[in-house]
C-alpha positions in Angstrom: 55.9 -12.0 -22.5 52.8 -14.1 -22.9 53.2 -15.5 -19.4 53.5 -12.0 -17.9 50.3 -10.9 -19.6 48.5 -14.0 -18.4 49.8 -13.5 -14.8 48.6 -9.8 -15.0 45.1 -10.9 -16.1 44.9 -13.4 -13.2 46.0 -10.8 -10.7 43.3 -8.4 -12.0 40.6 -11.1 -11.6 41.7 -11.7 -8.0 41.7 -8.0 -7.2 38.2 -7.6 -8.7 36.9 -10.6 -6.7 38.3 -9.2 -3.5 36.7 -5.7 -4.2 33.3 -7.3 -4.9 33.4 -9.4 -1.8 34.3 -6.4 0.4 32.1 -3.6 -1.1 29.3 -5.3 -3.0 28.2 -8.1 -0.8 24.5 -8.2 0.2 23.8 -6.5 3.6 21.6 -9.4 4.7 24.5 -11.9 4.4 26.0 -10.6 7.7 23.0 -11.8 9.7 21.7 -14.5 7.4 18.3 -12.8 7.1 16.2 -13.4 4.0 14.9 -10.0 2.9 11.3 -10.2 1.7 9.5 -7.3 3.5 10.1 -4.0 5.3 10.7 -5.6 8.7 13.3 -8.1 7.4 14.9 -5.4 5.3 15.4 -3.2 8.4 16.5 -6.2 10.5 19.2 -6.9 8.0 20.7 -3.5 8.5 19.7 -1.9 5.3 19.2 1.9 4.9 15.8 3.3 5.8 14.2 6.4 4.2 12.4 8.3 6.9 9.2 9.1 4.9 5.7 8.2 5.8 5.3 5.4 5.4 9.0 4.5 5.8 10.9 2.8 3.0 13.8 0.3 3.2 16.0 -0.4 0.1 17.9 -3.6 -0.6 19.6 -4.7 -3.8 17.6 -2.2 -5.9 14.3 -3.2 -4.3 12.2 -0.9 -2.1 10.1 -2.3 0.7 7.4 0.0 2.2 6.3 -0.2 5.8 2.8 -1.5 6.4 0.8 1.3 8.1 -2.7 0.1 7.1 -5.1 2.3 5.2 -4.8 5.4 7.4 -3.7 7.7 4.5 -6.7 6.7 2.4 -9.2 7.2 5.2 -7.7 10.5 6.6 -10.5 12.6 5.3 -13.0 10.5 7.3 -11.3 9.1 10.4 -7.9 9.8 12.1 -6.3 7.8 14.9 -4.2 9.5 17.6 -3.3 6.3 19.5 -2.2 3.7 19.0 0.0 4.4 16.0 0.7 1.9 13.3 3.0 -0.9 14.4 2.9 0.1 18.1 3.3 -2.6 20.7 0.2 -2.4 22.8 -1.0 -3.8 26.1 -4.4 -4.7 27.4 -6.6 -2.8 28.1 -5.9 -0.7 25.1 -7.3 2.8 25.1 -8.0 4.0 21.6 -8.3 7.7 20.8 -8.9 9.7 17.6 -11.4 11.7 15.7 -13.9 10.9 12.9 -16.5 12.8 10.9 -20.1 12.6 12.1 -21.2 10.3 9.3 -18.8 7.6 10.6 -21.0 7.3 13.8 -24.5 6.1 14.3 -26.1 7.3 17.5 -22.7 8.6 18.7 -20.8 5.3 18.4 -19.2 2.8 16.0 -17.8 -0.7 16.3 -14.1 -1.5 16.8 -12.3 -4.8 16.9 -8.8 -6.4 17.0 -8.0 -9.5 14.9 -5.0 -11.7 15.1 -2.8 -12.8 12.2 -5.3 -15.6 11.4 -8.1 -13.1 11.1 -9.8 -14.2 14.3 -11.5 -11.6 16.5 -9.6 -11.3 19.8 -11.3 -8.2 21.1 -14.3 -6.1 20.2 -16.2 -3.1 21.5 -17.7 0.3 20.7 -16.0 3.7 20.2 -18.0 6.5 21.8 -18.2 10.1 20.5 -17.0 12.7 23.1 -19.5 15.3 21.9 -22.5 15.7 19.6 -22.0 13.5 16.5 -24.8 15.1 14.4 -22.4 17.0 12.3 -20.2 16.4 9.3 -17.1 17.8 11.1 -14.5 15.7 13.0 -15.6 14.5 16.4 -13.2 13.1 19.1 -13.8 9.5 20.2 -12.5 6.9 22.6 -12.7 3.2 22.9 -11.3 0.6 25.4 -10.5 -3.0 24.3 -9.2 -5.8 26.4 -7.4 -8.9 25.0 -5.1 -11.7 25.9 -3.5 -12.4 22.6 0.1 -11.8 21.6 1.9 -11.3 18.3 0.9 -9.5 15.1 -2.6 -8.0 15.0 -4.9 -5.6 13.1 -7.1 -2.9 14.7 -10.3 -2.2 12.8 -12.5 0.9 13.3 -15.7 0.2 11.4 -18.0 2.9 10.1 -21.3 2.2 11.7 -23.7 0.8 9.1 -27.3 0.7 10.4 -28.6 -0.2 6.9 -26.8 -3.5 7.0 -25.9 -3.1 3.3 -22.4 -4.2 2.2 -22.0 -1.2 -0.1 -22.2 1.1 2.9 -19.4 -0.7 4.8 -16.1 1.1 5.5 -13.2 0.8 8.0 -9.9 2.1 9.1 -7.3 -0.7 9.5 -4.1 -0.3 11.6 -1.4 -2.9 12.1 -0.3 -3.4 15.8 1.7 -5.8 17.9 -0.2 -7.4 20.8 1.2 -7.9 24.2 -1.3 -9.9 26.2 0.2 -8.8 29.6 -2.4 -6.7 31.4 -1.3 -3.2 32.2 -2.7 -1.4 35.2 -4.6 1.3 33.3 -7.5 2.9 35.3 -11.0 2.9 33.7 -11.8 6.1 31.8 -14.5 8.2 33.4 -17.0 8.2 30.7 -20.6 7.1 29.9 -21.8 5.2 26.9 -25.1 6.2 25.3 -27.1 3.1 24.5 -29.4 2.8 21.5 -32.4 3.3 23.8 -31.0 6.6 25.1 -29.9 5.3 28.5 -26.3 5.5 29.6 -23.9 2.9 31.1 -20.4 3.3 32.6 -17.2 1.2 32.7 -16.9 -1.3 35.5 -14.9 -4.3 36.6 -11.2 -5.2 36.2 -11.4 -5.1 32.4 -13.1 -1.7 32.4 -15.9 -2.9 30.2 -19.1 -1.0 29.7 -22.1 -2.5 31.5 -24.2 -4.2 28.8 -26.9 -2.1 27.1 -30.4 -3.2 26.9 -31.2 -5.6 24.1 -33.9 -3.3 22.8 -34.2 0.2 21.5 -36.8 2.9 21.2 -37.8 4.2 17.8 -40.5 6.6 16.5 -43.3 5.4 14.3 -45.3 8.2 12.7 -49.1 7.9 12.6 -51.7 10.4 11.4 -53.9 12.8 13.4 -56.3 14.8 11.2 -56.8 17.3 14.0 -53.2 18.4 13.5 -53.6 18.7 9.7 -56.1 21.5 9.3 -55.4 24.9 7.7 -56.9 28.2 8.9 -60.2 27.4 7.3 -60.5 24.0 8.9 -59.7 22.1 5.7 -57.5 18.9 5.8 -54.1 19.5 4.2 -53.3 15.8 3.7 -49.6 16.3 4.5 -46.8 15.8 7.0 -48.3 18.5 9.3 -50.7 15.9 10.6 -48.1 13.3 11.5 -47.4 12.5 15.2 -44.7 10.1 16.5 -45.5 7.1 18.6 -42.5 5.6 20.5 -42.2 1.9 20.2 -39.6 -0.6 21.5 -37.9 -2.9 19.0 -35.1 -5.5 19.2 -31.6 -4.2 19.0 -30.2 -5.2 15.5 -27.8 -3.9 12.9 -30.6 -2.8 10.6 -32.7 -0.3 12.7 -33.9 1.7 9.6 -35.4 -1.3 7.9 -36.8 -2.5 11.3 -38.5 0.8 11.8 -40.2 0.8 8.4 -41.3 -2.8 8.8 -42.8 -1.9 12.2 -44.7 0.9 10.6 -46.0 -1.3 7.8 -47.2 -3.9 10.4 -49.7 -1.4 11.7 -51.0 -0.5 15.1 -50.6 -4.1 16.4 -50.8 -3.2 20.1 -53.5 -0.5 19.8 -51.2 2.2 21.3 -51.8 4.6 18.4 -55.6 4.3 18.7 -55.5 4.9 22.4 -53.8 8.2 21.7 -56.2 9.2 19.0 -53.7 8.5 16.2 -54.6 6.7 12.9 -52.9 4.6 10.3 -54.1 2.7 7.2 -51.2 0.2 7.6 -51.0 -2.7 7.3 -51.9 -2.8 3.6 -52.5 -6.3 2.2 -49.7 -7.5 0.0 -47.4 -4.5 0.8 -43.9 -5.4 2.1 -40.4 -3.9 2.3 -37.9 -5.9 0.2 -34.7 -4.0 0.7 -33.1 -0.7 1.5 -30.0 1.1 0.2 -28.4 4.1 1.9 -25.6 6.0 0.1 -24.4 9.6 0.9 -27.5 10.3 2.8 -29.9 9.1 0.2 -32.1 6.2 1.3 -33.9 4.1 -1.4 -36.7 1.8 -0.1 -37.7 -1.1 -2.3 -41.3 -2.3 -1.8 -43.5 -5.0 -3.2 -47.2 -4.1 -3.6 -48.9 -7.2 -4.8 -52.4 -5.8 -4.9 -51.8 -2.1 -5.7 -52.9 -1.0 -2.2 -50.6 2.0 -2.2 -52.7 3.8 -4.8 -55.8 5.9 -4.4 -56.6 9.5 -4.0 -53.9 12.1 -3.7 -54.7 12.8 -0.1 -54.5 9.2 0.9 -51.3 8.4 -1.0 -49.6 11.5 0.3 -50.3 10.6 3.9 -49.2 7.0 3.4 -45.9 8.1 2.0 -45.4 10.9 4.5 -45.6 8.3 7.3 -42.8 6.3 5.8 -40.7 9.3 5.0 -40.9 10.7 8.5 -40.2 7.3 10.1 -37.1 7.0 8.0 -35.9 10.6 8.5 -35.6 10.2 12.3 -32.2 8.6 11.6 -29.6 11.4 11.3 -27.7 9.8 8.4 -30.8 9.8 6.3 -31.2 13.1 4.4 -33.5 12.1 1.5 -35.9 9.2 1.0 -37.2 7.7 -2.3 -38.9 4.5 -3.2 -38.9 1.8 -5.9 -40.8 1.0 -8.0 -41.9 4.6 -8.8 -45.4 3.4 -9.6 -46.3 3.2 -5.9 -48.0 5.9 -3.8 -49.6 7.4 -7.0 -53.1 8.9 -7.1 
């Protein structure tokens, strides 16, 4: 009787082992694939949940497809092509839409990085219509590359202030195929910072390089424009007049414009047009700038208290700075630090 019971137990163990081997074995064992991410989970033949992003399950674990940060940035920028994890060829035509604040002067930078983080292509996305709005605006960009393998496409919010806190970007994973496809150049023009336009040319459909300088407005003062009906000076922004100057093309045009104003009428162009300015002021310099949600804060150093004086003088001095900064569409308000400056 004891031997029969022991034999029955052994048979049950054998049946249980066979059942486990047939029905509970790991799906990855069939192909010898180590499952540690979404791609390997799918390659091993495991079930995929068709959500967005897609999910793959294996042995109680869930692996989520990498689609970048598109869902987090959808209220600011949206990409129509390429899609996350697309295999792309060069030249790559990028299309999408972004809100007006993502642009500066109707453009923003784009780049492709390889798996090592090295830049393999970079260029500029161009708005297809007026970007001076908070609504979504269509854009296009064309990038050429020779790299292959995994890559990341970055669409950076243009940051003319140059301050890290104003940086933002859309990141999209793609797979690079360095084989050049015969894609014709798009018929479009790029507006350069100085207002001129260039078109795409050559086998790589690159834009002709823009000028290395740009035009900005520096606001001077003309008392003849600042009189009321009785001929009295109003001491305000009514008397300001712009003078166009050319400056080097940099990533910090707002700060460059203010520094150009503070340097004064160095070339005499303002005086020749009947315009006046008290700048430069001895000991006054711009130390930094911060732009957030349209609010620009300018940090000055006034070693000798030269920004003080009568209310008329201080109001004109500050109005020049404010008007020069407000020419940039992303600037909605301007304040300064320390608040003891420009006081009567």
